[in-house]
C-alpha positions as semicolon CSV with decimal commas, in nm:
position;residue;x (nm);y (nm);z (nm)
1;M;0,392;-1,371;0,484
2;T;0,338;-1,074;0,397
3;E;-0,009;-0,898;0,543
4;V;-0,145;-0,633;0,303
5;T;-0,453;-0,419;0,442
6;I;-0,654;-0,185;0,221
7;Y;-0,840;0,096;0,379
8;Y;-1,108;0,241;0,213
9;N;-1,447;0,446;0,363
10;K;-1,746;0,585;0,093
11;N;-1,629;0,521;-0,272
12;S;-1,270;0,599;-0,231
13;I;-0,944;0,423;-0,095
14;R;-0,753;0,608;0,189
15;G;-0,422;0,440;0,201
16;F;-0,300;0,083;0,310
17;T;-0,055;-0,093;0,533
18;I;0,149;-0,388;0,458
19;C;0,335;-0,575;0,738
20;G;0,556;-0,908;0,787
21;H;0,845;-1,043;0,527
22;S;0,642;-1,302;0,287
23;N;0,920;-1,588;0,327
24;Y;0,900;-1,692;-0,010
25;D;1,292;-1,665;0,035
26;D;1,587;-1,620;0,241
27;V;1,647;-1,237;0,291
28;G;1,806;-1,047;0,046
29;Y;1,721;-1,325;-0,250
30;D;1,320;-1,306;-0,118
31;I;1,179;-1,181;-0,494
32;L;0,856;-1,155;-0,343
33;C;0,922;-0,940;-0,077
34;A;1,105;-0,726;-0,294
35;A;0,849;-0,665;-0,543
36;I;0,602;-0,609;-0,293
37;S;0,832;-0,325;-0,112
38;M;0,890;-0,169;-0,432
39;L;0,540;-0,167;-0,547
40;A;0,464;-0,005;-0,213
41;T;0,751;0,231;-0,212
42;T;0,678;0,324;-0,515
43;T;0,301;0,427;-0,460
44;I;0,382;0,596;-0,163
45;N;0,614;0,844;-0,306
46;S;0,381;0,885;-0,618
47;I;0,165;1,023;-0,364
48;I;0,343;1,218;-0,204
49;N;0,531;1,342;-0,583
50;I;0,302;1,309;-0,811
51;A;-0,030;1,353;-0,684
52;R;0,139;1,622;-0,483
53;L;-0,015;1,570;-0,133
54;S;0,129;1,761;0,171
55;E;0,188;1,686;0,513
56;N;-0,183;1,831;0,579
57;D;-0,311;1,569;0,330
58;I;-0,157;1,268;0,485
59;I;-0,313;1,133;0,825
60;K;0,002;0,874;0,876
61;C;0,259;0,774;0,646
62;K;0,534;0,548;0,802
63;V;0,795;0,284;0,697
64;D;1,007;0,095;0,945
65;D;1,278;-0,168;0,814
66;S;1,332;-0,340;1,144
67;V;0,960;-0,463;1,151
68;P;0,876;-0,482;0,826
69;F;0,609;-0,200;0,813
70;M;0,502;0,011;0,584
71;G;0,160;0,178;0,511
72;I;-0,016;0,551;0,450
73;I;-0,354;0,732;0,496
74;I;-0,444;0,977;0,327
75;S;-0,705;1,272;0,446
76;D;-1,082;1,260;0,275
77;T;-1,063;1,636;0,234
78;L;-0,836;1,639;-0,054
79;S;-0,873;1,851;-0,382
80;N;-1,070;1,681;-0,705
81;R;-0,764;1,654;-0,877
82;K;-0,569;1,516;-0,572
83;K;-0,793;1,290;-0,463
84;H;-0,822;1,161;-0,841
85;D;-0,472;1,124;-0,884
86;A;-0,449;0,915;-0,545
87;Q;-0,693;0,676;-0,610
88;L;-0,546;0,594;-0,954
89;L;-0,189;0,538;-0,770
90;F;-0,405;0,359;-0,516
91;K;-0,576;0,109;-0,788
92;N;-0,222;0,033;-0,934
93;L;-0,099;-0,090;-0,607
94;I;-0,393;-0,282;-0,547
95;Y;-0,393;-0,439;-0,924
96;G;0,027;-0,524;-0,909
97;L;-0,030;-0,692;-0,568
98;K;-0,326;-0,873;-0,705
99;Q;-0,122;-0,994;-0,958
100;L;0,131;-1,083;-0,744
101;A;-0,155;-1,257;-0,498
102;S;-0,305;-1,458;-0,776
103;E;0,061;-1,628;-0,949
104;P;0,036;-2,019;-0,777
105;S;0,406;-1,967;-0,668
106;Y;0,292;-1,711;-0,420
107;E;-0,002;-1,691;-0,320
108;Q;0,059;-1,859;0,002
109;F;0,292;-1,586;0,078
110;I;0,081;-1,304;0,042
111;S;-0,276;-1,222;0,261
112;I;-0,489;-0,895;0,078
113;S;-0,749;-0,754;0,297
114;Y;-1,005;-0,479;0,349
115;R;-1,066;-0,319;0,599
116;R;-1,324;0,033;0,645
117;W;-1,163;0,350;0,804
118;N;-1,278;0,526;1,047
119;D;-1,139;0,911;1,104
120;D;-1,251;0,904;1,472
């Protein structure tokens, strides 16, 4: 199962992690895993290239295909413009993941949870 965790604090999304194979089908044929990976990869790349977050704006960013694992956590001290753009991109990711998880044939292969992010 692919486990998605969305991290938030106050009224903003701080990031996400995605871990594990969905096991919907064999590796190389798993269209659900491919869809989840594409949504997550596009979100990370868009946060960096469209929202223009710098290394100083990103607390953690990791992609590890051997696990598999990917995720990003952004700073809470972004400019209003960067924060706005990042929030739209995160919301787009969540919308896409919820659409996948709501499909009866996929729902047992993906879980989405929400967790409060603490900067401490």
